C-alpha positions in Angstrom: 79.7 277.3 89.8 82.6 278.3 87.4 80.3 279.9 84.8 78.0 281.6 87.2 76.7 285.1 86.5 77.4 287.7 89.1 75.2 290.6 90.2 76.8 293.3 92.4 74.1 295.2 94.2 75.6 298.6 94.9 78.0 300.0 92.4 79.9 302.3 94.8 83.7 302.3 95.2 83.9 298.8 96.6 81.4 297.2 94.3 83.0 298.8 91.2 86.5 297.7 92.4 85.3 294.1 92.8 83.9 294.1 89.3 87.1 295.6 87.8 89.3 293.1 89.7 87.3 290.1 88.6 87.5 291.3 85.0 91.3 292.0 85.1 91.9 288.6 86.7 89.8 286.9 84.0 87.8 285.1 86.6 84.6 286.0 84.7 83.7 287.6 81.4 82.5 291.2 81.7 79.2 290.4 80.1 78.5 287.9 82.9 78.6 290.8 85.5 75.7 293.1 86.3 76.3 296.1 88.6 73.4 298.2 90.0 73.3 301.8 91.1 70.6 304.4 91.1 72.7 306.8 89.0 73.9 304.4 86.3 75.9 307.2 84.6 78.5 306.8 87.2 79.0 303.2 86.0 79.9 304.2 82.5 83.6 303.0 82.8 82.3 299.5 83.7 79.8 299.6 80.9 82.6 300.4 78.5 84.4 297.2 79.7 81.3 295.2 78.7 79.6 295.0 82.1 75.8 295.3 82.3 74.7 298.3 84.4 71.2 298.9 85.6 69.2 300.6 88.4 66.9 297.6 88.5 68.0 295.3 91.4 65.3 292.8 90.7 66.4 292.3 87.1 70.0 292.0 88.2 69.2 289.2 90.7 66.9 287.3 88.4 69.6 287.2 85.7 72.4 286.1 88.1 73.5 283.1 90.2 75.8 284.9 92.7 74.7 288.2 94.4 77.3 290.4 96.0 75.7 292.9 98.3 77.8 296.1 98.4 75.3 298.5 99.9 75.8 301.0 102.7 74.9 299.4 106.0 71.9 301.6 106.6 70.4 300.6 103.2 70.8 296.8 103.5 67.6 295.9 105.3 65.3 298.2 103.2 66.8 297.1 99.8 67.0 293.4 100.5 63.5 293.2 102.0 62.1 294.6 98.8 64.0 291.9 96.9 63.2 289.0 99.2 60.9 287.2 96.7 63.6 287.2 94.0 66.1 285.0 95.8 66.0 281.2 95.2 67.8 278.8 97.5 68.2 276.3 94.6 70.0 278.9 92.5 71.5 281.8 94.3 74.3 282.4 96.8 74.5 285.8 98.5 77.8 287.4 99.5 77.7 290.5 101.7 80.7 292.9 101.9 78.8 295.2 104.2 80.5 296.0 107.5 78.6 294.9 110.6 75.8 292.9 109.0 75.8 289.4 110.6 74.9 286.2 108.8 71.9 285.8 111.0 70.8 289.4 110.0 71.0 288.5 106.3 69.2 285.2 106.9 66.3 287.0 108.7 66.0 289.5 105.8 66.2 287.0 102.9 64.6 284.1 104.7 64.8 281.5 101.9 67.5 279.1 102.9 69.9 280.8 100.5 73.6 280.0 101.1 75.1 283.2 102.8 78.6 284.5 102.9 80.2 287.5 104.6 83.4 288.9 103.1 85.6 291.6 104.6 88.1 292.9 102.1 90.2 296.1 102.3 90.8 299.0 100.0 93.7 297.2 98.2 91.0 295.2 96.5 91.1 298.0 93.9 94.5 296.7 92.8 93.9 293.0 93.5 96.0 293.0 96.6 93.3 292.7 99.3 93.2 290.3 102.2 89.6 289.2 102.4 88.3 287.3 105.4 85.3 285.0 104.7 82.6 283.2 106.7 79.5 281.4 105.6 76.2 279.7 106.6 74.4 277.0 104.7 76.9 276.7 101.9 78.2 273.6 100.2 81.9 272.7 99.8 81.7 273.7 96.2 80.2 277.0 97.0 82.8 277.7 99.7 85.6 276.9 97.2 84.0 279.1 94.5 83.8 282.2 96.8 87.3 281.6 98.2 88.6 281.5 94.6 86.6 284.6 93.7 88.2 286.7 96.4 91.5 284.9 95.9 91.6 286.6 92.5 91.4 290.0 94.3 94.3 289.2 96.6 94.4 286.7 99.4 91.2 285.1 100.9 91.0 283.5 104.3 88.1 281.5 105.8 87.5 282.3 109.5 84.8 282.0 112.1 82.2 284.8 112.1 83.1 285.7 115.7 86.5 286.9 114.3 85.0 289.2 111.6 85.3 292.3 113.8 88.9 291.5 114.5 89.5 290.9 110.8 88.0 294.3 110.1 90.5 296.0 112.5 93.6 294.0 111.4 92.9 293.8 107.7 90.8 296.8 106.8 91.8 299.4 109.4 95.3 297.9 109.1 95.7 299.6 105.7 95.6 303.0 107.5 98.0 301.8 110.2 100.5 300.7 107.5 100.1 304.0 105.5 100.7 306.0 108.6 103.9 304.1 109.2 105.0 304.9 105.6 104.1 308.6 106.1 106.2 308.8 109.3 109.1 307.0 107.5 108.8 309.5 104.7 108.9 312.4 107.1 112.0 310.9 108.7 113.6 310.5 105.3 113.0 314.2 104.5 114.6 315.1 107.8 117.8 313.2 107.0 118.1 314.6 103.5 115.7 313.2 100.9 113.1 315.1 99.0 109.5 314.1 99.8 108.9 312.2 96.5 112.1 310.1 96.8 111.6 309.5 100.6 108.0 308.3 100.0 109.2 305.9 97.2 111.9 304.4 99.3 109.6 304.0 102.4 106.7 302.5 100.4 108.9 300.1 98.4 110.7 299.0 101.6 107.5 298.1 103.3 106.3 296.3 100.2 109.6 294.3 100.1 109.4 293.5 103.8 105.9 292.1 103.4 106.9 290.0 100.4 109.7 288.5 102.4 107.2 287.2 105.0 104.6 286.1 102.5 106.8 284.4 99.9 109.3 282.8 102.3 106.8 282.1 105.1 109.1 283.7 107.6 108.5 285.2 111.0 109.3 289.0 111.2 112.1 288.5 113.8 114.0 286.1 111.4 114.3 289.0 108.9 114.9 291.6 111.6 117.9 289.5 112.9 119.5 289.6 109.4 119.8 293.4 109.5 120.5 294.0 113.2 124.3 293.7 113.5 126.0 294.2 116.9 126.4 297.9 117.8 124.8 298.8 114.4 122.6 301.6 113.4 119.5 299.4 112.8 119.4 298.0 116.4 120.0 301.4 117.8 117.1 302.8 115.8 114.8 299.9 116.7 115.6 300.2 120.4 115.0 303.9 120.4 111.6 303.3 118.8 110.7 300.7 121.4 111.8 303.0 124.2 109.3 305.5 122.8 106.6 302.9 122.8 106.5 301.9 119.1 105.2 298.3 119.4 103.1 299.2 122.5 101.3 302.1 120.8 100.5 300.0 117.7 99.1 297.2 119.8 97.1 299.6 121.9 95.8 301.3 118.7 94.6 297.9 117.3 92.9 297.0 120.6 91.2 300.5 120.8 89.8 300.1 117.2 88.5 296.6 118.2 86.8 298.0 121.3 85.3 300.8 119.2 83.9 298.5 116.5 82.1 296.5 119.1 80.2 299.5 120.5 
């Protein structure tokens, strides 16, 4: 599996970001990646890195071992059905990064006993800082390890049950927007108390980054770190309590649950 060649069917923002991340991480040589798109001129930056680019999906699949499907949801069935005869269960594994396309849907389209994976990354994959949730069907242990390592090179990869993929989309993919909205609000507060916008944004963003790293590197619960900065009668606890009085945690939880309800419609 280690020296497998990868085809990325759909060279949009996500497909291109995956290719760039895999190259930067040295997971694979550029010449072992093929990216497809109707307008190949858009893929010129990847081509300059040594990636093969083509508008021929059949050729890309026939010359690869791992096929990453990064199409728009409304294109998946049409495109993959036209390629059905090109997949070989003895050779290929297929990884879909398409929102809302179930493993059973992929199996019904490809219908060759090909090992199938679903991956749900977020937009931080562009800088190799994504959290990517994975599930699979018909894959061997070696194949699961390979795909886990592949997305591990693009951030953090977590294997979950498929029934949790919608929840993963909300918490991990939509969650980027929630975190950015927090940073924006913090920046606005920083401006109100005296900072210029650029400095306030830098302080807010770096503070959130540092807070996240404390939890990830030290394997801590958020409350452990909160307790360290909430001294009796201090300004931190006063601010936190006011935010809670205004519904801070409640509104965030409600927002996550509302997104989850929406994605299931």
